[in-house]
C-alpha positions in Angstrom: -2.2 -149.4 -154.7 0.1 -152.3 -154.8 3.0 -150.9 -157.4 2.8 -154.2 -159.2 0.8 -152.5 -161.4 2.9 -150.0 -162.1 6.0 -151.9 -162.3 4.4 -154.3 -164.9 4.5 -152.3 -167.5 8.4 -152.5 -167.5 7.1 -156.0 -169.4 6.6 -154.3 -172.6 9.5 -151.6 -172.0 11.3 -154.2 -171.6 10.0 -156.1 -174.7 9.8 -154.0 -177.0 3.5 -138.3 -131.3 0.1 -136.8 -129.9 -0.6 -133.5 -128.2 -3.9 -131.8 -127.7 -4.7 -129.0 -130.2 -5.3 -125.9 -128.0 -9.3 -125.2 -127.6 -10.6 -128.8 -128.8 -13.1 -130.2 -127.4 -12.9 -133.4 -125.7 -13.0 -136.7 -126.9 -16.9 -137.3 -126.3 -17.8 -139.3 -129.0 -15.6 -141.9 -128.2 -16.8 -144.7 -125.6 -14.8 -147.3 -126.4 -10.9 -148.0 -124.4 -8.2 -150.0 -125.5 -7.4 -153.1 -123.9 -6.0 -152.4 -120.6 -2.2 -153.6 -120.9 0.3 -151.5 -119.5 3.1 -153.9 -121.3 1.9 -152.6 -124.8 0.0 -149.5 -124.6 2.1 -147.5 -122.0 0.3 -144.1 -123.0 2.8 -143.1 -125.3 3.0 -142.8 -129.3 5.7 -144.3 -131.2 8.6 -142.4 -131.7 12.0 -142.9 -134.1 14.9 -143.3 -131.7 18.5 -144.5 -133.7 16.5 -145.3 -136.7 14.1 -147.6 -134.6 10.5 -147.1 -133.4 10.4 -147.3 -129.9 7.7 -147.2 -127.1 7.2 -144.8 -124.6 9.6 -147.4 -122.3 12.5 -147.0 -124.6 11.8 -151.0 -126.7 12.1 -151.0 -130.2 9.0 -151.9 -132.1 8.5 -153.8 -134.8 5.0 -153.3 -136.9 3.7 -155.9 -139.1 0.3 -156.6 -140.4 -1.3 -155.6 -143.7 -3.1 -153.1 -145.8 -7.0 -152.4 -145.1 -8.3 -152.2 -147.4 -8.5 -152.1 -151.5 -12.2 -151.7 -150.6 -11.5 -147.8 -149.9 -10.9 -147.8 -153.6 -14.2 -149.2 -154.7 -17.5 -147.1 -154.8 -19.5 -149.9 -153.4 -18.7 -149.1 -149.8 -18.7 -145.2 -150.4 -14.8 -145.0 -150.2 -14.6 -146.9 -146.8 -12.6 -150.1 -146.2 -16.3 -151.5 -144.9 -19.4 -151.4 -145.5 -20.0 -151.6 -141.3 -18.4 -151.1 -137.8 -19.2 -154.6 -137.7 -17.5 -155.8 -140.6 -14.7 -153.8 -139.6 -14.4 -155.4 -136.1 -14.9 -159.0 -137.6 -11.7 -158.0 -139.8 -9.7 -156.2 -137.3 -10.1 -159.4 -134.6 -9.2 -162.3 -137.6 -5.9 -160.0 -138.5 -4.7 -160.2 -134.8 -6.0 -164.4 -134.4 -5.2 -165.9 -137.8 -3.1 -163.0 -139.5 -1.3 -162.1 -136.3 -0.7 -158.3 -137.2 -0.1 -155.3 -135.0 -0.6 -152.9 -137.2 -2.4 -151.8 -140.4 -2.2 -149.0 -142.9 -5.7 -148.0 -143.4 -6.6 -146.6 -146.5 -8.4 -143.2 -146.6 -10.2 -141.4 -150.0 -9.3 -138.2 -150.9 -12.9 -138.1 -153.4 -14.7 -138.8 -150.3 -13.5 -137.0 -147.9 -13.6 -134.0 -150.0 -16.3 -134.5 -152.4 -17.1 -130.8 -153.0 -14.1 -128.1 -152.8 -13.4 -126.7 -149.8 -16.3 -128.7 -148.0 -15.0 -131.7 -146.0 -17.3 -134.9 -145.4 -17.7 -134.9 -141.9 -20.1 -137.9 -142.2 -17.1 -140.0 -144.0 -14.5 -138.6 -141.2 -17.2 -140.2 -138.7 -17.2 -143.2 -140.6 -13.7 -143.5 -141.0 -13.2 -143.2 -137.3 -15.8 -145.8 -136.6 -13.8 -148.4 -138.5 -10.6 -147.2 -137.5 -11.1 -148.0 -133.8 -12.4 -151.1 -134.5 -8.7 -151.6 -134.9 -7.1 -149.7 -132.1 -9.9 -151.5 -130.3 -7.9 -154.7 -130.9 -4.9 -153.4 -129.4 -3.7 -152.9 -133.1 -1.4 -149.9 -134.1 -3.2 -147.9 -137.0 -1.0 -145.3 -139.7 -3.7 -143.6 -142.7 -3.1 -143.3 -145.9 -4.2 -141.0 -148.6 -4.6 -143.7 -151.3 -4.5 -142.7 -155.3 -3.6 -145.0 -158.3 -3.8 -143.9 -161.4 -4.8 -140.4 -160.1 -8.6 -140.5 -160.2 -11.2 -143.0 -160.7 -13.0 -139.8 -162.3 -10.4 -139.9 -165.3 -11.6 -142.8 -166.5 -15.2 -143.8 -168.6 -17.8 -145.8 -168.3 -16.0 -148.1 -171.1 -12.6 -148.0 -170.1 -10.5 -150.7 -169.6 -9.1 -149.5 -166.4 -10.0 -147.0 -163.1 -8.3 -145.5 -160.8 -8.7 -143.7 -157.4 -8.2 -140.7 -154.9 -8.9 -137.2 -156.2 -12.4 -135.8 -156.6 -14.5 -135.3 -159.5 -13.9 -131.2 -159.3 -10.2 -131.6 -158.9 -10.1 -133.5 -162.7 -12.6 -131.4 -164.1 -10.8 -128.4 -163.3 -7.9 -130.0 -165.7 -9.8 -130.3 -169.0 -7.6 -133.5 -169.4 -7.5 -135.6 -172.1 -10.1 -138.6 -172.7 -7.8 -141.2 -171.4 -6.1 -144.0 -173.7 -3.5 -146.4 -172.4 -2.8 -147.8 -176.2 -1.8 -151.5 -176.2 -1.5 -151.6 -172.3 -1.9 -155.4 -171.0 -1.5 -154.4 -167.7 -3.2 -151.2 -165.6 -0.4 -149.9 -164.1 0.8 -148.9 -167.8 -1.3 -146.2 -168.1 1.1 -144.2 -165.0 3.8 -143.7 -167.8 1.8 -144.0 -170.8 -2.0 -142.2 -170.0 -1.6 -138.6 -171.2 -4.5 -138.2 -169.0 -2.5 -139.3 -165.9 0.4 -138.1 -167.0 -1.2 -134.4 -166.9 -3.5 -135.0 -164.1 -0.5 -136.3 -162.1 2.0 -133.2 -163.0 -0.7 -131.0 -162.3 -0.8 -132.1 -158.5 3.0 -132.2 -158.2 3.0 -128.1 -159.5 -0.2 -127.5 -157.9 -2.0 -126.3 -160.7 -5.8 -125.0 -159.6 -4.8 -125.4 -156.4 -4.7 -128.9 -156.3 -2.3 -129.5 -153.5 -3.4 -126.2 -151.5 -7.1 -128.4 -151.2 -5.6 -131.7 -150.5 -3.2 -130.3 -147.7 -6.0 -129.0 -146.2 -8.3 -131.9 -146.6 -5.5 -133.5 -144.9 -4.9 -131.1 -141.8 -9.0 -131.0 -141.4 -9.1 -135.3 -141.5 -6.3 -135.2 -139.3 -7.5 -133.0 -136.9 -10.8 -134.9 -136.8 -9.1 -138.1 -135.9 -7.2 -135.9 -132.7 -10.4 -135.1 -131.4 -12.8 -138.0 -131.9 -10.4 -140.6 -130.6 -9.8 -140.5 -127.1 -6.0 -140.0 -125.9 -5.2 -143.7 -125.7 -6.6 -144.5 -129.2 -4.4 -141.8 -131.0 -1.6 -142.5 -129.2 -1.8 -145.9 -131.2 -2.2 -143.8 -134.3 1.6 -144.5 -135.3 1.8 -141.5 -138.0 0.3 -140.5 -141.5 1.2 -142.0 -144.8 0.8 -138.7 -147.1 0.6 -140.1 -150.9 0.6 -143.3 -152.5 3.5 -143.9 -154.7 4.0 -140.8 -155.9 5.0 -140.1 -160.1 6.2 -137.2 -161.4 3.7 -138.1 -164.2 5.9 -135.9 -166.9 9.1 -134.1 -166.0 10.2 -130.5 -167.4 12.9 -129.9 -169.5 16.3 -131.2 -167.8 14.3 -132.3 -165.4 15.2 -135.9 -163.3 13.6 -138.3 -161.0 16.1 -137.2 -158.5 15.2 -133.6 -158.9 11.7 -134.0 -159.2 12.1 -135.4 -155.7 14.2 -132.7 -154.3 11.9 -129.8 -155.9 8.9 -131.0 -156.0 8.2 -134.3 -154.1 10.2 -133.3 -150.6 8.3 -129.8 -150.4 5.4 -131.5 -150.8 6.1 -133.3 -147.6 7.3 -130.7 -145.7 3.8 -129.0 -146.1 1.9 -131.9 -144.7 4.5 -132.1 -142.1 3.4 -129.1 -141.2 -0.5 -129.5 -141.7 0.4 -132.7 -139.0 1.6 -130.3 -136.5 -1.0 -127.8 -136.6 -3.3 -130.3 -136.5 -2.4 -131.9 -133.2 0.0 -134.7 -134.4 3.3 -132.9 -133.3 4.5 -136.4 -131.8 3.8 -138.5 -134.8 5.9 -138.9 -138.0 5.3 -138.7 -141.5 5.8 -141.8 -143.5 7.3 -140.3 -146.8 7.3 -142.2 -150.1 10.2 -141.9 -152.4 9.4 -141.9 -155.8 7.7 -144.7 -157.3 10.6 -146.2 -159.2 13.6 -145.6 -157.1 14.1 -149.2 -156.0 12.3 -151.2 -159.0 13.9 -154.4 -159.6 14.5 -154.0 -163.7 17.3 -152.0 -164.4 15.5 -150.0 -167.4 12.6 -149.0 -165.2 14.7 -148.1 -162.0 15.0 -144.2 -161.2 17.7 -142.4 -159.5 15.8 -141.6 -156.3 15.2 -142.5 -152.8 15.0 -138.8 -151.3 18.4 -138.6 -151.3 18.7 -134.7 -151.8 16.3 -134.3 -148.4 18.7 -134.4 -145.9 19.0 -136.4 -142.5 15.2 -136.8 -141.9 15.5 -137.7 -138.6 12.7 -138.4 -136.2 9.4 -136.3 -137.5 10.3 -138.7 -140.8 9.8 -142.7 -141.5 11.4 -143.8 -144.8 8.6 -145.7 -146.3 8.6 -148.0 -149.3 7.2 -150.3 -151.4 8.5 -153.4 -153.0 7.0 -155.9 -155.5 8.8 -158.5 -157.6 7.9 -157.2 -160.7 10.1 -159.9 -162.5 8.0 -162.5 -160.8 4.7 -160.9 -161.8 5.3 -160.5 -165.5 5.3 -163.8 -166.1 8.2 -163.4 -168.7 11.1 -161.9 -166.5 11.5 -164.5 -163.9 11.3 -168.2 -164.2 11.0 -170.6 -161.6 10.5 -169.4 -158.0 12.3 -167.5 -155.7 14.8 -168.5 -153.3 16.7 -168.0 -150.2 17.9 -164.6 -149.9 16.3 -163.8 -153.2 15.1 -160.6 -151.9 18.1 -159.7 -149.2 19.7 -157.0 -151.3 16.7 -155.3 -152.2 15.6 -155.0 -148.7 18.9 -154.4 -147.5 18.8 -151.4 -149.9 16.2 -150.4 -147.8 17.3 -150.6 -144.5 20.9 -148.7 -145.6 18.9 -145.5 -147.1 17.2 -145.6 -144.3 20.2 -145.6 -142.0 21.7 -142.8 -144.2 18.8 -140.5 -143.7 18.8 -141.3 -140.1 15.3 -142.8 -139.4 13.3 -146.1 -139.5 12.1 -147.6 -142.2 9.1 -149.3 -143.3 7.5 -151.5 -146.4 4.2 -150.3 -146.3 3.2 -152.7 -149.3 4.5 -155.9 -150.8 2.9 -159.0 -151.9 1.9 -161.6 -155.0 -0.9 -162.5 -157.2 -2.9 -165.2 -155.6 -5.1 -166.2 -159.0 -3.7 -166.2 -162.5 -0.7 -167.1 -164.1 2.1 -166.1 -161.9 0.4 -167.2 -159.0 2.1 -170.2 -158.6 5.1 -168.2 -157.3 3.1 -166.1 -154.7 4.4 -169.2 -151.8 8.3 -168.8 -152.3 7.8 -165.0 -153.1 6.2 -164.3 -150.3 8.3 -166.4 -147.8 11.5 -164.3 -149.7 10.1 -161.3 -148.6 8.8 -162.0 -145.2 13.0 -163.6 -144.7 14.5 -160.6 -145.8 12.0 -158.2 -143.7 13.6 -160.4 -140.6 17.2 -160.4 -142.0 19.3 -159.4 -144.6 20.9 -162.3 -144.9 20.0 -165.4 -146.3 19.2 -168.4 -144.2 22.0 -170.0 -146.2 24.7 -167.4 -144.1 23.0 -166.1 -141.1 24.3 -168.5 -138.8 27.7 -168.0 -139.8 27.5 -164.0 -139.8 24.4 -163.6 -137.6 25.7 -159.9 -136.6 25.4 -158.5 -140.2 21.7 -159.8 -139.8 20.9 -155.7 -140.0 17.9 -154.3 -137.8 14.1 -155.8 -138.4 12.1 -154.1 -140.9 8.3 -153.3 -140.4 6.0 -154.2 -143.1 2.0 -154.3 -144.0 1.4 -156.8 -146.7 -0.8 -156.1 -149.2 -3.7 -156.6 -148.8 -6.5 -157.6 -145.8 -9.9 -157.6 -147.9 -12.7 -159.7 -146.0 -15.0 -158.9 -149.3 -12.5 -160.9 -151.3 -14.5 -162.5 -154.3 -17.7 -161.1 -152.9 -17.5 -157.6 -154.1 -20.3 -156.1 -156.5 -18.3 -152.7 -158.0 -19.8 -151.0 -160.9 -16.4 -150.3 -162.9 -16.7 -146.5 -163.3 -20.4 -146.5 -162.9 -21.2 -149.1 -165.7 -23.8 -151.5 -165.0 -22.8 -153.6 -167.1 -19.4 -154.2 -166.1 -20.1 -155.5 -162.3 -16.7 -156.1 -160.9 -17.1 -159.6 -158.4 -14.1 -161.3 -158.4 -10.4 -160.7 -156.7 -10.0 -157.5 -155.2 -12.5 -156.4 -157.6 -10.3 -153.4 -158.9 -8.2 -154.2 -162.5 -8.5 -157.6 -162.6 -6.0 -157.8 -159.0 -6.2 -160.3 -156.7 -4.0 -160.3 -153.7 -6.0 -160.3 -150.6 -4.9 -162.8 -148.0 -8.1 -164.0 -146.6 -12.1 -164.0 -147.7 -15.0 -165.1 -146.1 -15.8 -168.7 -145.9 -19.4 -170.4 -146.8 -20.4 -169.5 -143.1 -19.5 -166.0 -143.5 -16.1 -167.0 -141.4 -12.8 -165.0 -142.0 -10.3 -167.6 -143.7 -6.8 -167.8 -144.9 -5.7 -167.8 -148.4 -2.2 -168.6 -147.8 -0.5 -170.5 -145.7 -0.8 -169.6 -141.9 2.4 -170.7 -141.1 4.0 -167.8 -143.8 1.3 -165.0 -142.4 1.3 -165.7 -138.7 4.9 -165.6 -137.7 7.3 -165.7 -134.8 8.9 -161.8 -134.5 10.2 -159.6 -132.2 7.1 -157.2 -131.4 9.0 -155.2 -128.6 13.0 -155.8 -128.3 14.0 -154.2 -124.3 17.2 -152.9 -126.0 18.9 -153.3 -128.8 18.2 -155.7 -131.2 21.1 -157.4 -132.9 19.9 -160.3 -135.0 16.5 -162.3 -136.0 15.7 -165.1 -138.1 12.9 -166.9 -138.5 12.3 -170.9 -140.3 8.5 -170.1 -140.5 8.4 -173.7 -142.5 5.9 -172.5 -144.8 4.8 -174.6 -147.9 4.7 -174.3 -151.7 2.1 -177.3 -152.5 3.2 -180.2 -150.6 6.5 -179.1 -150.4 8.0 -177.4 -147.5 10.5 -174.5 -148.1 13.3 -174.9 -145.3 15.8 -172.4 -146.1 17.7 -171.7 -142.8 18.7 -174.9 -141.5 20.8 -175.0 -138.2 24.1 -176.1 -139.0 26.1 -179.3 -138.2 28.1 -177.4 -135.2 25.4 -177.1 -133.3 24.3 -180.5 -133.2 22.0 -180.3 -130.2 20.1 -177.6 -131.0 19.6 -179.4 -134.5 18.1 -181.9 -132.6 15.8 -179.9 -130.5 14.5 -178.2 -133.6 14.0 -181.0 -136.0 11.5 -180.8 -138.0 9.9 -177.9 -136.6 9.8 -174.2 -136.8 11.8 -172.0 -134.9 12.9 -168.4 -134.5 16.2 -167.0 -132.9 16.3 -163.6 -131.4 19.8 -161.9 -130.3 19.8 -158.3 -128.3 21.8 -156.6 -126.1 19.9 -155.5 -123.0 18.5 -151.7 -122.1 17.9 -150.1 -119.0 14.0 -150.2 -119.2 12.1 -152.8 -117.2 9.1 -154.0 -119.9 10.0 -157.3 -121.2 10.8 -157.9 -124.7 7.9 -159.7 -127.0 7.9 -162.0 -129.5 4.2 -162.6 -131.2 4.0 -166.5 -130.9 1.8 -167.9 -134.0 -1.5 -169.3 -133.3 -0.3 -172.7 -134.2 2.4 -172.7 -131.9 0.6 -173.7 -128.7 1.9 -173.7 -125.5 2.2 -177.2 -124.7 4.5 -177.6 -127.4 6.8 -174.3 -127.3 9.9 -175.1 -126.1 12.4 -171.6 -125.4 16.3 -172.0 -124.6 18.1 -168.8 -123.8 20.2 -167.3 -121.5 17.5 -166.1 -119.0 15.9 -169.8 -118.7 15.2 -172.7 -120.8 11.3 -173.6 -120.5 8.9 -175.8 -121.7 5.6 -175.3 -122.3 6.2 -171.5 -120.8 3.9 -170.2 -117.6 1.5 -167.7 -118.1 3.4 -163.9 -116.7 2.7 -163.1 -113.1 5.0 -160.3 -113.4 8.5 -159.0 -113.7 10.1 -161.9 -111.6 9.1 -164.3 -114.7 12.3 -164.4 -117.1 10.2 -166.7 -119.8 6.8 -166.3 -119.8 3.3 -166.5 -122.4 0.7 -163.5 -121.9 -1.9 -162.6 -124.3 -1.9 -160.2 -127.0 -4.2 -157.2 -126.5 -7.5 -157.6 -127.7 -8.7 -160.5 -126.3 -8.6 -162.4 -129.7 -7.0 -165.5 -128.3 -3.2 -164.6 -130.1 -0.5 -164.4 -127.4 3.2 -163.1 -127.3 6.3 -164.9 -125.3 7.8 -162.4 -122.5 11.5 -162.2 -122.1 12.5 -160.5 -119.2 16.1 -159.3 -117.8 17.1 -157.6 -115.3 20.0 -155.9 -116.4 21.7 -152.8 -118.9 24.2 -153.6 -121.9 24.4 -157.5 -121.5 23.9 -159.9 -124.5 21.0 -162.1 -124.3 19.4 -164.9 -127.0 16.0 -166.8 -127.3 15.6 -169.2 -129.0 11.9 -170.3 -129.9 10.4 -173.8 -131.4 7.8 -175.6 -132.0 9.8 -178.9 -133.4 10.4 -180.6 -129.6 8.5 -183.0 -128.1 9.2 -183.1 -124.1 13.0 -182.5 -124.6 15.1 -184.0 -122.3 16.8 -181.4 -119.3 20.1 -182.8 -121.0 19.2 -182.2 -124.6 18.1 -178.7 -123.3 21.0 -177.9 -121.4 23.2 -179.1 -124.4 21.6 -176.8 -126.4 21.6 -173.9 -124.4 25.4 -174.8 -124.2 25.5 -174.3 -127.9 24.1 -171.2 -128.1 25.7 -169.5 -125.3 29.1 -170.6 -127.3 27.2 -169.5 -130.7 26.2 -166.2 -129.2 29.8 -165.6 -127.9 32.1 -166.0 -130.7 29.6 -163.9 -133.1 28.8 -161.0 -130.7 
């Protein structure tokens, strides 16, 4: 779920690795092959090293993409993200070409994986695998997520105001839960802390009452084993890990228990057990993407709870610190007047970086977003820009140039959500034919999909392409020291420019002009693969200018080999999207690269002067 729903309850509170399993059969069912591209898919899974994702060539990897998809929470397609493999391919192609994504969080349903206790539905797993393969074929990395919101749809009746997803009917039947009721709830997330049925069901899961947790872990292990055996080795390598449980919450606490001790005594042991299930299923080399308690990083003080897996010790490379972030103040429409501004979430995302660093692992923000319709939708352009800005750097744009060394690692993140059926659903809410949901996400009144289909059935963006299809360092050959991107996305007719080039760099400012620009600073490693930056589709090669210590180029040439220091190549998957390749031949050396679309046939003198300014700036700050 996008935990805006959970967090909106605060308004009322305030106001009132890949190894083959021994003996596993060959993956004969999988006939498709991943794109042939040794620069990206080098035959190895991603690992965590020195707090960053790394590939088999030692490059730092940044995952950017979307959640696919909230459709899994619905019944209209039997808990699958898509109605067909063809639709999955349509979505994947558009996600790469229009959304600039290289990764997806791929939602799964426990209810449909295990509809009868102890009996896993292999037909469901086969359909999941085929739809997942559509994204892998486009060169998009995948991490699955067994999703839940409000524990289960089966807690709610045909006449309920709200619904849930997650646990199967037999799990709900085992508990004899009270009739669901949220009382005076204006937002569905209030059910998390106000609906006794939801609270009791969550409590029972975490205490393994009725063997619920045992059953879930057994199904998860079977699911992971199935994927490992039915994807090819190359496809399985691009499955980056597994998110065990979406937005965990205690339901209610035992006497004397706190949010922190609940994480320590119940949540973390569950993750250890899930980690063991991954190992047993052949996922030994892949990390578990573990989420802390739901409210550990709430941006409303009255709701925030102590947590963040503080007592789990050093997580290390077998776990990734995986969290969500929504601006609940902005979503409330009451607690934040106006719109987001430069640096709005620098502190919030800085806390994510700090927590991951102290835990000795990489960080991932696997959900973030904002409603695209309703009374607070006018905030979406600024809120989303500020969130992406905070993923790129822990600094506001106003101070980035003066202290770039404090920029911090570039965070991986997957926006909620990418649903090609947005506004075209036909969901019988809680099975009620008199409550057919068609608008938005068709789930508790939400509307957050970045895409929908136009009148011709083509995938189209519902948000500014400049915001979503971004320049970002997808693979850095060495250590990323700093990165920033000025996307100049729009809020209505207003261009949002939060990171001006300082007047102390007049030639750089002249080169960029009113255009977009990104700047990456890194220290080279000892590998041979190039650094890669995803190029937005709206950055045509002819208008792309690169100013780097590796070379100064307008309209970079096609990549022909490691001897070309600045070049362009297609992204994997054949969607027409492109990447900028920067090749160095040294190790431990400081490098920088400015990429902009603001220049129109700049003169050699301007390029040379801009390069000199950047060289002096980099030497002074790193």
